[in-house]
N, C-alpha and C positions, 0 to 999 in steps of 0.2 A: 404440051402445057411444060413451059421452064420451071423447074425446082431450085430454091433455094433452100439454106439450112433452116428449119426451123419454120416454113411459111411458103403457103401455094398460093400462087396466082392464077389468073385466068385474061388474057387478053385475046376481045376480038373487035378489029379496026379501033375503032375509037372508046371504045367499050372496058376498060377497066376492073379489074375487083379483085384482092387478095386477102389471106387468111390467116392469123399470127400463127398458126399449129393444126398439127393433124385432130387434134382433137377438136378446134374449131371447123376447120372444114366440118368432120363429121357431124355437129352441131348442129350448123347451117344446113347441112342436109340431110337433115332428117326430115321427114314428115310432119305437120303442124302440131300440136298437142301442149297443153295448159300448159306442161308442167315447166317446157325448156323457154316459151315466156314471161313462168315467171321467176324462174333464175337467169334471163339475161341471158338464157343461152343460144337461144332460134334465129332462125332467119328474120330481118324485118319486112322483106315483102320475098312475092312470090317470086319475083325475078331472080331476086339474091339464090332462094333457093334449090332454083333450077341449076344456076351457074354452079353454084357448090356441088351438085347433084353430075355435073358434066365434071367438073374438076377431080371428084371424087371417081370416078369411074378409070379415070388413065392411072391412079395410082397404084404401084405395084404393090402386090401384095406382101413382099417381101418387108415392106416400108415397115409393117406394123411389128416387124422384129426387130426392126432399129430404130424406132420411136416412139416409148412409150407414153401412153394419153395419161397416164400419174406413173410418179418419178418416183423407178424401182426401189429407192435407197429405202423410202416415203412408204411403202403400200406391199404389204405382203400377197395381198392377191397379185399384182403385177408381178412377184414376185415368184410365186407357183405359175401363173400361163407363161413367162419367158423358160424359168428353170427347169419343167419338166414339157416341153417343146418337145410336137417329135417332127424332127426334121427330115427322115426317111418315107413316112407318112407325108407328110409337106412335099417333100420332090413332087409328085405328078403332076403337082400342078402351084410352082414356084415363079414359075416363068411367069406366071398371069397377072395383068392388071386385074383392079377391082372387075370393069366392065366384061372384061376377057372371060373373068372368072363365072360371070351373071350368066355370060352369052352360053358358058360350058356346061354349066349346071342345069340349063333349058336343054340342051339337047338329050340327044337317046347316048350318046357316051357315057352319061351319067348315070349309070344305071344303079340299084342300089345296092349293088353289092361295091361300085367304086365308092359310093360314099361312102358308109362303112372305111373300109380303108384311109380314106383322107381324113377322117374325122380327126382324129387324135392331129393331126397335123393343123389344123385349124383352130387359130386363138378366137376368141368373143369379139375382139375387134374389126377383124379381116370378116367376117359372118354379119356382123352389124351393117358395113360398110355395105356389103351386096347386099342386105335387107332395105336400105333406105335409096335403093337404085332403081328395086323391081315392084313391081305392080303388086295388089291384091294375088290375081291371079299365077302371078309367076310364086309367089309366096306357098299359094298352097299344090302350085304342082311338086316343086322343089319338094315341099316337107311331104306329102306323097309318097315320093321311092325312097323316104328315110324311113327305115325299120329297124327300130329298136327293141328288142326285147329283153327280159327283166322276169326275175319270178324266186317266188319265197313260198308259197303253201298254192299256187296257182302261177300260171305264165301266163305273163302281158305285151302287150305286142305284137302281136303277132296277125299276121296278115290279115285281113276281114273282119278281125275281133276289136272291141270296141266295151273299156272296161269306166266303173263305175267306184266312185269312193263315196259310203252310206255313210252321211254324217248327220247323226242323232242327238243333235246340241239342245238343251232343255235348260232356261234362265233360271230354273235353281237344280242344277245336275240331278231333277227327281228321277231313280230307277225304274220307277215305271214304264214315266215318258220316257225317255232314252230306251226304254227295253219296244214298247208299242210302235216310238219309229222305227228299230232297227226290224220289229217283223213286218211294219207298212214297205221299205224298201226291199225284203229280201222278196214278198211275194209281189213283187213288180221286179225280179233278178236281176236288183241293183246290189251289188256291196265286191261286188269280184275286186276291186283294184284292193277298196282297203274299208274296214270298218273303223272309222275319225273319227274322236266327238275332241270339238274345243271345250274344256272344262271349263263352267263359271266359276269354279274357286280355283284359282291357280296354286296348288297347292302340293307334297308329295301324296301324303294323307288322303286324296282326294286320288290323285292321280293312282294312286293302288286298289283303292276302291273300283273307278272306273273299269283300269283293265281286268279287274277278275270278275268284273260287269260279263264283261266282252269276253271273256275266255272260255266264262261257263256258258252261254248261248252259244260260242263256236264248240264245245265240245260237245257239246250235249247232241246237237244239231248236226257235229260231225261235218261242219260247212267247211270247203276248203279256200278261207279264205285267211284275212291277217287282220288284224286291230292295231290300232293307235291311239294316243290319249296327245293330242298335238302341243302337250309342255313344252317348257322350257327343259335345254339337254338335260344338266345339271340335279331337273324333278326326275329324269328318265335315269337316271344313273345310278341317284340314292337309294327310287323304285327296284333296278335290278338287285343293288347293294342287300334291298330288302328280300331278296325271293320272290318280287312280282310276277309277272307273267306278258311281258313284256316282249312283243314283237320286234314292232317299228321301232327307230327312236326319230320323231320329230325335232323338223327345228328351221327359222325361216333365217334365212341368210340373203347377203348381200352384196354387190359388187367392189366394193372397196375394205380397208383393213377398216377407216373409223365407222365403216355402215354397220361392218357385223359388229367392234366394237360396245357399240350405240345397242345391239341385240345382247350384248354379253357372252359374247361368246368367239374364241379365237379358233383357228383350222386345228391346233391342235389337243383342244378338249373336243373338239370333230370327230379326230383320231381316238381319242381314249373311250366317247360315247360307238365307236361303231366297233373296234376292238371290245366292247364289252359285251356289247346285243347279239354280235359273233359267237364270242363266248356261250351264249345260252342252247345254239344250233336247234332253234326253236323253227328253223323251215324244215321244208320237206321236201319240196323240188330245187331248189333255190339256197342263195343266202347274201340276198341282197336286202339288207336290213334298215339303210336309211330312206326316209321321207322330207323332204326341202319340199318350203313354199319360199317365193319368192314377189317382185310385184314391182311393176316401173311405180317412179317415185319415192321410194325407199331411203337410195341413199339421198335426193334432195329433202328429202325431211328431215333427214334427218344431219342435216346440213355436213355431210360427206361426202359429195360430189363433187370434186375438185375442178370445178369449171368443164365437166363432162357431162354429154344427153345423158337422159332417162332412160334413156335406151338401152346406147352403149354400156351403161354403170348395169342394168338390168344382164347384156349378155356376157356383161363377166361374173354374174353370179354365177352364171353358167358354171366357170372354169371351178370355182368353188362346187359346187355340188361332183363333176364330172371325177376330182379327186377320190369321190367320196363311193364311186357307185351304185348307186343309191336304187330302190327297185321303183322309187315314185318321184318327179318333181312337178308340182302346181305352181303355176302362175297365176296369181290370185286378179285378174288380170284389172277387174273396175271397181277394186277394195277399199283403195287409198282415197279416191274422191275424186269430184271431178278441180280442185289445185293442179292435178295432175294429169286426167285424161278428163276432157271435160264433158262431151257428147259421145252417142251412139256412135260414129264415125270414129272417133278418138278410140276410144276403147277397143272396136271391131279392128281397125287397123292395128292397135298395140297385143292384141288377140291375135292375130294371126304373125307380124314378127317374132313373139316371144316364142309360140312354137315353132317354127321356123330353124328360130334360130338354136333354139335345143335342141330337132332335132338333126338339124344339123354337126351339130359339137357332140352331138353320139348320147344323147341322155332320153330319157322313157318317159316327154314329157304329159303332162296336161294343163287342163284349164279351165280356172274356175270360172264359168261363165258369167258375170254379175257387176253386178252398178249400187251403188248407194243410191237412195233415197233421195238426194239434193243433188244429186246428174240429172242432166240435159239427157236421160235416156230412159226406156220404156222394155218392157217384157220382149215388145217384137223386133227391137233391134236387138234384146239378147237371142230370138229365134232368130236370126240370122248368122251371127257370130255361131252357133250351135250348129247350124247345119253344114256352114263356110269349114270350120274344126272336120266336123266328119267325114265332109270329101276330102280335106288336107291328112285324113290318117292320125288324128289327136291320138293316143293313147287312154285316156278317161278323163270321166266330168265329175263334178258333183253331184249328187242326186239328195234329195232335202224334202224333209213332207210340203209342199203346195210353192215350193219355190224358193218359199219364205225364211229366214233363220229368224227365229224369236229370240237365239240368246245373243248372236251377234249385228240383228238389229240390220240385212242387208239382203237384196236379192238377187238372188242365183238361180239354181235348174233343178231343175224336181225329179224325183222317179217315172212319170209319166214320160218327160221330158228325152229323157234316155229313152226311155221304147217305145218312144216315134223316132228316133232318128237311127234303130238298129230297125226296123219294121221298116223305113223308109231307105237306106243303106246297104239293107242287109249284111248286116253286122249282129257280132253273135258274142258274145260272152268268153271270159277264158275258157278256155276248154275243160278243164278241172271242173270249174264252177258251172258251165253251162250241163258237165251227165249230173250235180251232184241237182241242179234245178229240176231233170226228165225224174230223176228217181225219187224225189221229193213232189212230184206228180204238181209244180209249181206250174208249170206249162205244161200247153198240151202239144203246142209244135214251139220248142223251143229256136227254134232253128229259123224261127218266122215271127220271132216274141209272138207268139197266141197265148194267153194266156186260161187260165184253167177256171172257167169262172165261178167252182165250187170254191171251199178250203180246203187247204192239205188238210187230212187229218191228224198227221204228226205237230201241226197247228193249232189245231181246234184246242189242243188245254190250255196251253200260252192264251189266247184269245181268252177263254174265259176267265184268267186268272186274270188278266190284263182292265176285260169288262167288270170286274168286283172289285175295282183299285188294289188288287195284290201286286207283291213285285216277284221278279224271276228270282228260283226258287234259287 
């Protein structure tokens, strides 16, 4: 395939097709999805998509260091990606094309250790590119080889382990309702990734109240886990200044400077928040203090995608996350809506792509396996994606009562979904949390996911309080 300046061409006999730029080639090579169609970036035909994938397979990985998909001068995420690129880590694969890189990733030579060694040398655009020429099973196989371990009060991401975020959201932030959901989740073995609340009222005062509520529960039962209120980073900073018990600092992030500005954040603000959380020293086994959420379509919805396809923009968000060594990164895969991922097939593909790209870049990836009620998807689609992600070695998923978030009004995974996956695939909670589950008699056999049919004595008083409409003391 001959390459011209800023233009990629394909020719086979009388068939000729050209692509304006590397960004255009990446967009046209993407598997079909509604967001790229909405943006006018998608391939117009299946033939054009296949040709773009064939062209992309011949592009040297080095090209991604020489041709930015978003202008270096105009975008701080581009500057972050290129300025902090690790040339030494990149060297072992620097001679490969995108197609060669795919073949190497699928080979036995690409062991977990070697993938870890090269992760800091890979750019988001490189991993997005290779994902576009991979089948679902390829994404699963390679992601399964990528092990990313982080820690705060427990250790997440170890081989054979699978964690959950216990998400006890309530439409009025009622303390008794939140406490009841937390108790429900703990009795199913959920909550080792984090107990994380999306507040119905997003204010500093409410953030502080919810932080104290979770902290009291964690301390009373000596639970080896961490809490988080998923509020804006500036609220978390103010809560820290007020002496609130902040474990993890949360923020939604995107893959372009303009997307992050639409969220009201900058790289320097995230660095300030990380430093403030570190200063509290609340972790017991580690100090990964950041929690980020992302999602395909966020850049387009903010009109901040610069003509770059939504999956490549999503992968660029992982460069921002990687900068701050987070405990958790979560792609909320179907939450933004069918305008960006239309149906179960597109949601499934996007979830596997995001997990693969994040893991290959060295991130502790979780996936909110979810959809909105106006998407062409149902819980059977989510069961399929959940199972595939479990096979792929996903670090964590969400755990919500009945799979239905009554505050955010979307459908996701439940406590019993996580229990199903652990039982089916022989996966276990984080080791520190697993010991606690055994000590509290929540499981009779935690290694096999066998629940105690009787209410553990330690929780009897809490259940009685909640049944009487009382709040947690």
